[in-house]
One Martini backbone bead per residue (centre of mass of N, CA, C, O) as a GRO file, in nm:
protein
  243
    1MET     BB    1   0.097   0.036   0.022
    2VAL     BB    2   0.057   0.364  -0.016
    3ALA     BB    3   0.159   0.623   0.134
    4GLU     BB    4   0.039   0.897   0.275
    5LYS     BB    5   0.044   1.209   0.212
    6ARG     BB    6   0.196   1.481   0.396
    7VAL     BB    7   0.147   1.796   0.561
    8ALA     BB    8   0.338   2.017   0.710
    9GLY     BB    9   0.286   2.197   1.029
   10LYS     BB   10   0.268   2.498   1.227
   11VAL     BB   11   0.129   2.549   1.562
   12GLY     BB   12   0.262   2.763   1.703
   13ASN     BB   13   0.563   2.726   1.884
   14LYS     BB   14   0.541   2.381   1.925
   15LEU     BB   15   0.325   2.271   1.734
   16GLN     BB   16   0.329   1.975   1.538
   17VAL     BB   17   0.180   1.912   1.219
   18GLU     BB   18  -0.017   1.691   1.010
   19PHE     BB   19  -0.145   1.658   0.676
   20PRO     BB   20  -0.336   1.531   0.462
   21ALA     BB   21  -0.394   1.469   0.163
   22GLY     BB   22  -0.644   1.708   0.067
   23THR     BB   23  -0.648   1.935   0.235
   24SER     BB   24  -0.780   2.214   0.306
   25PRO     BB   25  -0.687   2.534   0.233
   26TYR     BB   26  -0.817   2.657   0.484
   27THR     BB   27  -0.672   2.486   0.694
   28LEU     BB   28  -0.384   2.566   0.614
   29ALA     BB   29  -0.433   2.872   0.662
   30ILE     BB   30  -0.500   2.849   0.958
   31ALA     BB   31  -0.230   2.729   1.048
   32LYS     BB   32  -0.057   2.965   0.946
   33CYS     BB   33  -0.191   3.187   1.111
   34LEU     BB   34  -0.128   3.067   1.391
   35ALA     BB   35   0.189   3.052   1.351
   36GLU     BB   36   0.247   3.369   1.262
   37CYS     BB   37   0.088   3.476   1.502
   38SER     BB   38   0.102   3.719   1.763
   39TRP     BB   39  -0.099   3.624   2.047
   40SER     BB   40  -0.377   3.670   2.253
   41THR     BB   41  -0.690   3.600   2.372
   42SER     BB   42  -0.737   3.897   2.496
   43SER     BB   43  -0.528   4.049   2.257
   44PRO     BB   44  -0.569   4.049   1.951
   45ASP     BB   45  -0.489   4.099   1.642
   46PRO     BB   46  -0.711   4.234   1.437
   47ASP     BB   47  -0.623   4.146   1.151
   48SER     BB   48  -0.566   3.847   1.218
   49TYR     BB   49  -0.839   3.781   1.344
   50TYR     BB   50  -1.016   3.842   1.087
   51ALA     BB   51  -0.871   3.645   0.907
   52LEU     BB   52  -0.943   3.394   1.073
   53MET     BB   53  -1.248   3.428   1.063
   54ASN     BB   54  -1.272   3.401   0.751
   55LEU     BB   55  -1.152   3.115   0.736
   56VAL     BB   56  -1.362   2.975   0.907
   57GLN     BB   57  -1.603   3.050   0.733
   58GLY     BB   58  -1.497   2.918   0.475
   59ARG     BB   59  -1.489   2.628   0.592
   60MET     BB   60  -1.791   2.606   0.648
   61LEU     BB   61  -1.881   2.639   0.352
   62GLU     BB   62  -1.717   2.404   0.241
   63TYR     BB   63  -1.871   2.189   0.394
   64LEU     BB   64  -2.145   2.237   0.265
   65ALA     BB   65  -2.049   2.177  -0.022
   66ASP     BB   66  -1.960   1.886   0.037
   67ARG     BB   67  -2.235   1.774   0.112
   68ILE     BB   68  -2.372   1.826  -0.160
   69CYS     BB   69  -2.168   1.673  -0.338
   70ARG     BB   70  -2.211   1.395  -0.204
   71GLU     BB   71  -2.515   1.361  -0.256
   72PHE     BB   72  -2.451   1.408  -0.593
   73ASP     BB   73  -2.172   1.306  -0.686
   74ILE     BB   74  -1.954   1.545  -0.687
   75ARG     BB   75  -1.608   1.537  -0.824
   76ASP     BB   76  -1.550   1.784  -0.961
   77ALA     BB   77  -1.338   2.039  -0.888
   78VAL     BB   78  -1.473   2.276  -1.032
   79LEU     BB   79  -1.761   2.233  -0.918
   80ARG     BB   80  -1.682   2.248  -0.622
   81GLY     BB   81  -1.572   2.536  -0.639
   82ARG     BB   82  -1.837   2.663  -0.737
   83MET     BB   83  -2.003   2.598  -0.487
   84VAL     BB   84  -1.848   2.781  -0.296
   85THR     BB   85  -1.893   3.044  -0.453
   86VAL     BB   86  -2.201   3.042  -0.433
   87LEU     BB   87  -2.217   3.048  -0.124
   88MET     BB   88  -2.074   3.320  -0.090
   89GLY     BB   89  -2.306   3.472  -0.244
   90ILE     BB   90  -2.543   3.396  -0.052
   91PHE     BB   91  -2.381   3.470   0.202
   92SER     BB   92  -2.415   3.691   0.430
   93ASP     BB   93  -2.362   3.850   0.724
   94GLU     BB   94  -2.618   3.727   0.853
   95PHE     BB   95  -2.517   3.434   0.885
   96PHE     BB   96  -2.262   3.553   1.077
   97ALA     BB   97  -2.368   3.737   1.306
   98VAL     BB   98  -2.357   3.562   1.562
   99PHE     BB   99  -2.060   3.489   1.546
  100ARG     BB  100  -1.946   3.778   1.547
  101HIS     BB  101  -2.064   3.858   1.816
  102LYS     BB  102  -1.922   3.643   1.985
  103ALA     BB  103  -1.631   3.726   1.903
  104ARG     BB  104  -1.646   4.009   2.035
  105GLN     BB  105  -1.712   3.898   2.329
  106GLU     BB  106  -1.496   3.646   2.255
  107PRO     BB  107  -1.177   3.653   2.150
  108GLY     BB  108  -1.107   3.327   2.176
  109LEU     BB  109  -1.305   3.175   1.982
  110VAL     BB  110  -1.163   3.155   1.706
  111MET     BB  111  -0.913   3.001   1.810
  112GLN     BB  112  -1.063   2.761   1.922
  113ILE     BB  113  -1.182   2.666   1.651
  114ALA     BB  114  -0.922   2.650   1.489
  115ARG     BB  115  -0.783   2.435   1.671
  116ARG     BB  116  -0.999   2.221   1.635
  117ILE     BB  117  -0.962   2.183   1.334
  118ILE     BB  118  -0.664   2.101   1.341
  119ARG     BB  119  -0.689   1.854   1.521
  120LYS     BB  120  -0.885   1.695   1.337
  121GLU     BB  121  -0.735   1.725   1.043
  122SER     BB  122  -0.455   1.592   1.153
  123HIS     BB  123  -0.660   1.346   1.284
  124PRO     BB  124  -0.822   1.154   1.106
  125THR     BB  125  -1.060   0.944   1.040
  126PRO     BB  126  -1.076   0.663   0.897
  127LEU     BB  127  -1.267   0.597   0.619
  128SER     BB  128  -1.303   0.282   0.658
  129LYS     BB  129  -1.496   0.342   0.929
  130LEU     BB  130  -1.693   0.469   0.724
  131PRO     BB  131  -1.931   0.553   0.552
  132PRO     BB  132  -1.934   0.667   0.226
  133ASN     BB  133  -2.126   0.935   0.316
  134ARG     BB  134  -1.888   0.987   0.522
  135GLN     BB  135  -1.702   1.196   0.746
  136SER     BB  136  -1.511   1.321   0.997
  137SER     BB  137  -1.655   1.613   0.969
  138ASP     BB  138  -1.961   1.521   1.057
  139ARG     BB  139  -1.905   1.615   1.365
  140LEU     BB  140  -1.765   1.886   1.380
  141TYR     BB  141  -1.934   2.099   1.208
  142PRO     BB  142  -2.217   2.067   1.330
  143ALA     BB  143  -2.121   2.147   1.615
  144ILE     BB  144  -2.030   2.433   1.541
  145PHE     BB  145  -2.298   2.532   1.434
  146ARG     BB  146  -2.454   2.495   1.699
  147MET     BB  147  -2.263   2.653   1.908
  148HIS     BB  148  -2.173   2.928   1.710
  149PHE     BB  149  -2.425   2.969   1.475
  150GLU     BB  150  -2.726   2.861   1.536
  151TYR     BB  151  -2.736   2.577   1.359
  152ARG     BB  152  -2.916   2.294   1.440
  153ASP     BB  153  -3.040   2.230   1.138
  154LEU     BB  154  -2.855   2.127   0.882
  155ASP     BB  155  -3.053   1.981   0.693
  156ALA     BB  156  -3.237   2.226   0.647
  157LEU     BB  157  -3.020   2.406   0.526
  158LEU     BB  158  -2.951   2.221   0.285
  159ARG     BB  159  -3.233   2.224   0.159
  160LEU     BB  160  -3.235   2.526   0.109
  161LEU     BB  161  -2.986   2.537  -0.075
  162GLU     BB  162  -3.101   2.327  -0.293
  163SER     BB  163  -3.318   2.562  -0.389
  164ASP     BB  164  -3.109   2.708  -0.533
  165GLY     BB  165  -3.045   2.794  -0.853
  166GLU     BB  166  -2.728   2.787  -0.863
  167ILE     BB  167  -2.696   2.513  -0.728
  168GLN     BB  168  -2.871   2.356  -0.930
  169LYS     BB  169  -2.682   2.404  -1.171
  170VAL     BB  170  -2.447   2.240  -1.063
  171ILE     BB  171  -2.593   1.973  -1.026
  172LEU     BB  172  -2.698   1.942  -1.316
  173GLY     BB  173  -2.428   1.955  -1.461
  174SER     BB  174  -2.318   1.694  -1.337
  175LEU     BB  175  -2.546   1.492  -1.415
  176LEU     BB  176  -2.538   1.550  -1.724
  177LYS     BB  177  -2.244   1.483  -1.776
  178ALA     BB  178  -2.258   1.185  -1.682
  179ARG     BB  179  -2.490   1.108  -1.897
  180LEU     BB  180  -2.387   1.286  -2.182
  181GLY     BB  181  -2.149   1.448  -2.183
  182ASP     BB  182  -2.078   1.620  -2.504
  183ALA     BB  183  -2.345   1.637  -2.604
  184PRO     BB  184  -2.567   1.845  -2.752
  185LEU     BB  185  -2.779   1.821  -2.523
  186TYR     BB  186  -2.602   1.925  -2.299
  187MET     BB  187  -2.556   2.210  -2.417
  188ARG     BB  188  -2.852   2.285  -2.426
  189LEU     BB  189  -2.912   2.262  -2.123
  190ILE     BB  190  -2.703   2.468  -2.029
  191ASP     BB  191  -2.820   2.707  -2.185
  192ILE     BB  192  -3.092   2.708  -2.045
  193LEU     BB  193  -2.980   2.760  -1.760
  194ASP     BB  194  -2.811   3.023  -1.823
  195GLU     BB  195  -3.075   3.192  -1.918
  196ASP     BB  196  -3.160   3.174  -1.624
  197ALA     BB  197  -3.244   3.434  -1.371
  198GLU     BB  198  -3.484   3.311  -1.165
  199GLY     BB  199  -3.481   2.980  -1.100
  200VAL     BB  200  -3.701   2.802  -1.248
  201THR     BB  201  -3.566   2.585  -1.425
  202PRO     BB  202  -3.399   2.431  -1.213
  203SER     BB  203  -3.647   2.349  -1.045
  204LEU     BB  204  -3.789   2.190  -1.266
  205PHE     BB  205  -3.558   1.987  -1.327
  206MET     BB  206  -3.534   1.873  -1.040
  207GLY     BB  207  -3.821   1.758  -1.035
  208TYR     BB  208  -3.778   1.547  -1.250
  209ILE     BB  209  -3.546   1.390  -1.114
  210LYS     BB  210  -3.690   1.330  -0.838
  211GLY     BB  211  -3.931   1.179  -0.969
  212ASN     BB  212  -3.786   1.009  -1.255
  213GLY     BB  213  -3.526   1.115  -1.341
  214ILE     BB  214  -3.316   1.204  -1.601
  215ASP     BB  215  -3.493   1.089  -1.835
  216SER     BB  216  -3.726   1.283  -1.789
  217LEU     BB  217  -3.580   1.540  -1.864
  218ILE     BB  218  -3.499   1.461  -2.151
  219ALA     BB  219  -3.788   1.415  -2.256
  220LYS     BB  220  -3.897   1.702  -2.203
  221VAL     BB  221  -3.695   1.850  -2.388
  222GLU     BB  222  -3.736   1.691  -2.657
  223SER     BB  223  -4.057   1.765  -2.660
  224GLY     BB  224  -4.107   2.064  -2.511
  225GLU     BB  225  -4.278   2.048  -2.240
  226TRP     BB  226  -4.116   2.237  -2.046
  227GLU     BB  227  -4.216   2.515  -2.152
  228GLN     BB  228  -4.506   2.499  -2.051
  229GLU     BB  229  -4.433   2.447  -1.754
  230GLN     BB  230  -4.273   2.705  -1.713
  231THR     BB  231  -4.500   2.903  -1.769
  232ARG     BB  232  -4.686   2.806  -1.541
  233LEU     BB  233  -4.484   2.852  -1.309
  234LYS     BB  234  -4.444   3.155  -1.348
  235ALA     BB  235  -4.743   3.232  -1.308
  236HIS     BB  236  -4.768   3.118  -1.023
  237LEU     BB  237  -4.543   3.291  -0.892
  238ALA     BB  238  -4.669   3.565  -0.964
  239HIS     BB  239  -4.929   3.523  -0.803
  240LEU     BB  240  -4.790   3.489  -0.523
  241ARG     BB  241  -4.657   3.786  -0.549
  242GLY     BB  242  -4.875   3.985  -0.698
  243ASP     BB  243  -4.819   4.060  -1.018
   0.00000   0.00000   0.00000
């Protein structure tokens, strides 16, 4: 068996840690930030502290993206990166408001969370001991969300995210690519999704897939039936908005 490559890093003045190959860039940046900054928990350097806070928030969003990608078996690195970018666009400061307020009240909180992440990800649970759809991070990050971000039902949050049009476009792009490759129909479907600015078409297409599978979506597009259903859906949504 080939030994797993590990990335060495120093956290603090004395603690030497190693990270498995494939460790999140956010985690490595957190370790670097902790190692290079000289501070105390009672009076941290403001610039370094807020840089660390942003890295922790970025790692939390990356975890959410990873959960969605695993659910829909999205393995392409570009699409996974796009998922993180989309999440960053969705989440405003309101999402992190509680966490930022806590961090201002308790200066050591961000460093506490950062060190917890480093400890866990430098000594991950072997994946062979976990079900295929779980990772060692599936205990750490939900706990952090509950304790410090006040998001106690992470599954509900993920379901809400999966209803976002831009996230649905990433999911659909991956599923369609796996099914159709570079066939002309794939490019047509991607063009249809890209032309939608309201998020109606991705929601409609996801409904087809969840109801009867991707073949149902392909049949609807090839027959043109999706266009009539899209028109009806748009009218229904406009009625609900009172337009």
